[in-house]
C-alpha atoms as one frame of an Amber mdcrd trajectory, in Angstrom:
protein
 -46.921  -4.532   5.849 -45.885  -1.473   3.744 -42.782  -1.516   5.792 -42.465
  -5.481   4.830 -42.645  -4.620   1.187 -39.908  -2.003   1.398 -37.128  -4.394
   2.481 -38.318  -6.730  -0.357 -38.075  -3.408  -2.726 -34.897  -3.058  -1.539
 -33.544  -6.299  -1.573 -35.023  -6.666  -5.471 -32.713  -3.539  -6.505 -29.303
  -4.494  -4.488 -30.343  -8.405  -6.318 -30.672  -6.626  -9.917 -27.272  -4.052
  -9.243 -25.487  -7.253  -8.054 -26.872  -9.208 -11.951 -25.498  -5.809 -13.195
 -22.402  -5.782 -12.686 -21.955  -9.197 -13.292 -22.902  -9.185 -16.745 -21.040
  -5.767 -16.928 -18.121  -8.092 -15.876 -19.412 -10.503 -17.897 -19.595  -8.493
 -21.055 -16.178  -6.384 -20.570 -14.128  -9.480 -19.764 -11.033  -8.447 -21.868
 -10.951  -4.467 -21.101 -11.615  -5.210 -17.124  -8.254  -8.019 -17.087  -5.983
  -5.427 -19.376  -7.169  -2.560 -16.402  -6.388  -5.567 -13.215  -2.981  -6.788
 -15.084  -1.735  -2.863 -15.535  -3.339  -1.403 -12.455  -1.520  -4.739  -9.665
   2.098  -4.438 -12.378   1.883  -0.716 -11.259   1.014  -1.903  -7.232   4.088
  -4.505  -7.578   6.288  -2.830  -8.770   5.789   0.690  -6.755   6.080  -1.952
  -3.883   9.311  -3.529  -4.676  10.832   0.243  -4.982   9.545   1.510  -1.748
  10.396  -1.473   0.562  13.876  -0.909  -1.345  14.505   2.714  -0.944  12.213
   3.253   2.142  13.906   0.361   4.423  17.242   2.112   3.965  16.097   5.401
   4.924  14.480   4.112   7.898  17.750   1.812   8.746  19.675   5.442   7.932
  17.860   7.695  10.058  17.399   5.329  13.201  21.204   6.061  13.419  21.137
   9.774  13.343  17.983  11.036  15.508  18.096  14.778  14.189  17.713  13.532
  11.150  14.978  11.176  12.095  12.439  13.825  12.994  13.062  15.874   9.862
  12.611  12.959   7.400   9.707  11.228   9.423   7.861  15.127   9.367   8.979
  15.276   6.063   7.267  12.188   4.715   3.948  13.169   7.187   4.027  16.701
   5.532   4.244  15.033   2.041   1.288  12.343   2.988  -0.888  14.966   3.756
  -0.906  16.471   0.308  -3.752  15.368  -1.818  -2.830  12.700  -4.232  -4.152
  14.515  -7.087  -2.274  17.357  -6.228   0.730  15.389  -6.131  -0.312  13.569
  -9.602  -0.598  17.032 -11.167   2.790  18.314  -9.860   4.552  15.421 -10.579
   3.334  15.036 -14.010   4.710  18.833 -14.800   8.236  17.552 -14.054  10.073
  16.955 -17.265  11.012  13.672 -18.126   8.072  12.423 -16.690   4.470  13.644
 -17.729   1.430  11.739 -18.329   1.752   7.576 -17.488   3.484   5.511 -15.880
   6.806   6.886 -14.603   4.872   9.632 -12.124   3.018   7.400 -11.224   5.685
   5.001  -9.803   6.635   8.164  -8.305   4.222   9.481  -6.765   2.966   6.586
  -5.631   6.599   5.353  -3.851   6.840   9.596  -2.112   3.457   8.187  -0.594
   4.933   4.574   0.913   7.627   6.620   2.431   5.301   6.940   5.649   4.382
   4.340   6.445   7.142   2.624   5.910  10.364   4.592   6.866   7.950   5.283
  10.235   7.602   1.383  10.555  11.650   0.968  10.386  12.398   3.182  12.611
  10.188   2.831  15.238  10.919  -1.585  14.833  14.751  -0.715  15.032  14.637
   1.837  17.861  12.115  -0.681  19.900  14.941  -3.373  19.613  15.447  -4.010
  23.327  19.046  -2.470  24.178  19.744  -4.966  26.195  20.210  -7.668  23.271
  21.773  -5.224  21.576  24.689  -4.723  24.489  24.502  -8.564  25.062  25.673
  -9.072  22.071  28.153  -6.081  21.572  29.572  -7.873  24.909  29.907 -11.229
  22.342  32.057  -9.104  20.344  30.135  -8.035  17.625  30.610  -5.364  15.537
  27.893  -2.239  14.726  26.973  -3.835  10.911  27.354  -7.782  12.843  24.291
  -5.955  15.379  22.314  -4.758  12.670  21.635  -7.816  10.776  21.571 -10.871
  13.256  19.917  -8.495  16.394  18.323  -5.440  15.104  16.574  -5.615  11.799
  15.443  -9.684  12.868  13.834  -8.519  16.187  12.162  -5.576  14.177  10.357
  -7.392  12.036   7.025  -7.355  13.499   6.810  -3.521  13.183   8.432  -3.511
   9.920   6.232  -6.244   8.158   3.130  -4.154   9.713   4.119  -0.645   7.781
   4.330  -3.120   5.043   1.157  -3.671   4.665  -0.708  -0.445   5.371   1.494
   0.849   2.381   0.107  -2.736   0.240  -3.219  -0.655   0.587  -2.749   2.259
   0.774  -0.490   1.689  -2.772  -3.980  -0.285  -4.266  -6.081   2.044  -3.147
  -4.457   5.535  -4.458  -2.752   4.131  -7.528  -6.454   4.194  -8.708  -6.024
   8.338  -9.042  -3.376   7.721 -11.821  -5.922   7.335 -14.087  -6.137  10.805
 -14.470  -2.745  11.251 -15.831  -3.241   8.779 -18.691  -2.490   5.394 -16.613
  -5.010   2.707 -17.784  -5.938   0.668 -14.726  -8.819   0.173 -12.421  -9.724
   3.877 -11.511 -10.482   4.518 -14.968 -13.795   2.256 -14.372 -14.396   4.215
 -11.449 -14.009   7.100 -13.403 -16.186   5.980 -15.713 -19.026   4.828 -14.034
 -19.373   7.982 -12.347 -18.908  10.523 -15.106 -21.560   7.959 -16.502 -23.849
   7.361 -13.614 -22.705   3.655 -13.629 -23.099   2.028 -10.925 -22.416  -1.214
 -12.009 -18.722   0.060 -13.585 -18.057   1.638  -9.820 -18.438  -1.365  -8.445
 -16.991  -3.550 -10.530 -13.817  -1.321 -10.132 -13.506  -0.736  -6.333 -14.024
  -4.911  -5.595 -11.797  -5.836  -8.254  -9.445  -2.820  -6.653  -9.917  -4.112
  -3.189  -9.554  -7.607  -4.059  -6.308  -7.022  -4.610  -5.577  -5.109  -1.905
  -6.712  -8.128   0.315  -4.667 -10.714  -1.388  -1.568  -8.807  -1.389  -1.900
  -8.634   1.953  -2.934 -12.180   3.008   0.450 -12.890   0.635   2.453 -10.426
   2.496   0.993 -12.176   6.255   1.750 -15.536   4.488   5.517 -14.375   3.925
   5.528 -12.666   7.059   4.923 -16.103   9.112   8.040 -17.486   7.359  10.341
 -14.691   7.876   9.194 -13.732  11.883   9.800 -16.449  14.267   6.612 -16.955
  16.073   8.087 -15.915  19.638   8.305 -12.302  17.944   4.934 -12.862  16.519
   2.796 -13.985  19.963   4.893 -10.713  21.305   3.248  -8.472  19.294  -0.186
  -9.830  19.581   0.025 -11.229  15.697
């Protein structure tokens, strides 16, 4: 009997928190919309820059194994640095300071490890016999890269891109400590004020953004990657 009463009370508390969270979102819809759009725009900018930059780096190091070890090792070291520390360090760099510029630079750095590694491994894991067949048909090094290696590496590359999307979306909340007005501000202020509703609202919307972007990237992957390659990679 006591156990049943405890369960009912717990369910009541959960329902009350959910109702309070919904009420908080409705009462502050304008502010939450602003923070959500800022968060989403930051993530999209970083994602576009990261894919362009780190894909090129991954392709370059795939041709030079010694350089690859150094670059991948550096990316792993940078990835292990706590985000709040990295934001603080780059905030002091002239020309960056508080705000979006520092947030973009730091988040692009965090995207380096999964993107560079996925591009490098995707290119290196292409079957050498297929590459040799292309060369035997008279393809140049550039044609082999564009027509054989990159298309066959797409499943691995997209795996890195999807990891980066979720990673960037989550770490972007920490940019609130350097003046970025995004969903991280809701979480931070919720912790400061002891408001569960603010924390849940911020975390929930961040999760929705991450899931939505991951879903979009999954749809793009299905359009770009051939069904045969998806089947071989288990997707």
